[in-house]
C-alpha positions, 0 to 999 in steps of 0.5 A, spaced: 592 863 850 590 869 847 593 867 840 589 859 841 582 863 843 584 867 836 585 861 832 578 858 834 574 864 833 577 865 825 576 858 825 569 858 827 568 864 823 570 861 815 566 854 819 561 858 818 563 861 811 563 856 808 560 850 810 553 851 806 559 851 800 563 844 803 556 841 804 554 842 797 559 841 793 558 834 798 551 832 795 552 835 787 556 828 787 551 823 790 548 818 787 540 818 789 535 824 790 536 825 797 538 832 799 541 829 807 543 822 806 549 820 802 548 814 799 554 813 793 559 817 790 557 819 782 557 823 777 550 821 776 547 829 777 553 832 772 551 828 767 543 830 767 545 836 768 549 837 760 543 833 758 538 839 760 537 843 754 533 848 757 539 849 762 545 849 757 541 854 752 541 858 760 548 858 760 550 860 752 545 865 753 549 868 759 555 867 757 553 871 751 551 876 755 556 877 761 563 877 755 559 882 751 557 886 758 564 885 759 567 887 752 563 894 753 563 895 759 571 895 759 572 899 753 567 904 756 570 905 763 577 905 760 576 911 757 571 914 763 578 913 766 583 916 762 579 922 762 577 924 769 584 923 770 585 928 765 580 933 768 583 939 772 578 941 775 578 937 781 571 939 784 568 937 777 572 929 779 569 930 785 562 930 783 564 924 778 567 920 783 561 920 786 556 919 779 560 914 778 559 911 785 553 912 785 550 905 781 553 901 786 551 903 793 543 905 790 540 897 791 539 892 786 531 892 786 532 899 785 536 898 779 532 893 776 527 896 776 528 904 774 532 901 768 525 896 767 520 902 767 525 906 763 526 901 758 517 900 757 518 907 757 522 908 751 520 901 749 512 905 748 514 911 746 516 908 739 511 903 739 514 897 739 512 890 741 516 888 746 520 893 750 524 887 754 530 883 750 536 881 750 539 889 749 535 892 755 539 886 758 545 888 756 545 896 757 542 894 764 549 890 766 553 895 762 550 899 767 552 896 774 558 894 770 561 901 769 562 903 774 567 897 777 572 898 771 572 905 772 575 904 780 580 899 778 583 903 772 583 910 775 588 908 781 593 905 775 593 912 772 594 917 778 600 912 780 603 913 773 607 917 772 605 924 768 611 925 765 611 919 762 607 921 755 610 927 754 618 924 755 615 918 749 613 925 745 618 928 747 623 923 743 618 922 737 612 919 738 604 920 737 599 922 741 595 915 740 602 912 739 605 915 747 598 912 749 599 905 746 606 904 749 606 909 755 600 909 759 595 903 755 602 899 759 600 901 766 593 901 765 594 895 764 593 892 770 587 894 772 583 894 766 584 885 766 582 886 774 575 891 772 574 886 766 574 879 770 570 884 775 566 885 770 565 878 768 563 875 775 558 880 776 554 880 770 555 872 770 551 871 777 547 877 777 540 875 778 535 882 780 537 886 774 537 880 770 530 878 772 527 885 771 530 887 765 529 880 762 524 878 756 521 872 755 525 870 749 531 870 753 533 868 760 539 867 763 542 862 768 541 865 774 534 866 773 532 859 770 536 857 777 530 861 780 526 858 776 529 851 778 527 852 785 519 853 784 519 846 783 522 839 786 529 841 788 534 835 785 542 834 786 541 836 778 542 844 781 548 843 786 551 840 780 550 847 776 552 850 782 559 847 784 560 848 776 559 856 778 563 857 785 568 854 781 569 858 775 568 864 780 573 861 785 579 861 779 577 868 776 578 870 783 585 867 784 587 871 777 586 877 779 589 874 785 595 873 782 594 879 778 594 883 784 601 880 787 604 880 781 602 888 781 605 888 788 611 885 787 613 889 781 612 897 785 616 893 790 621 892 785 621 900 783 621 902 789 627 899 791 630 901 785 628 907 786 631 908 792 638 905 789 639 910 784 638 916 789 644 914 794 
């Protein structure tokens, strides 16, 4: 009886979570403009979406921004994680870990407003005609993506045997070659996971982008917000469906990487036990 009640409660929770998404998916294929009555199955609104020049331009801007922020934050986050892991002072390491957590725990609206004020202040200080543009959005996106990359790479470095790079250098490797051949492969799962998280976060960010965007650069979330001010059409449902499946694909890739890593660590653990025996 307890198991049946547990299954029912679990099903109700998942129904509550995913029912809005299912309704969104269904009505994105609705032939009519009705948002409550499903008439016929059609790809009409998807074709209308791909004819919308402003939406496609916003999509291009979003992909360029997300890709740039992901590359920069992944490189900087990997370097920062490697540096934090090499610190000898525990107190200094704890301080840096706390500082790294602040952008994640800080509300987005506070981060967005503070970044906007800083960009406007610096722009006026240098006499710039426009303080907010693509570059300010890129800096803002790197700012909130960076901690996620650091926190994904750091555990991989801590799991690594610290004697491996030294052993590689004892065998004739230069420090750079030891890093590329030994440390980088150990960090790679964390780097990939951090990059996927950074891309996903940058892709769907609205609040920080809204406060740091200029007049000539519009991202997809800001475009969707402007569309909601007018009559809502299933064209927006089609756009949300595409974004949902892109995010779902990235999430599945992330989970597959984590599963493969868990299996690999389990195999290594079993090998280590056999060797001790």
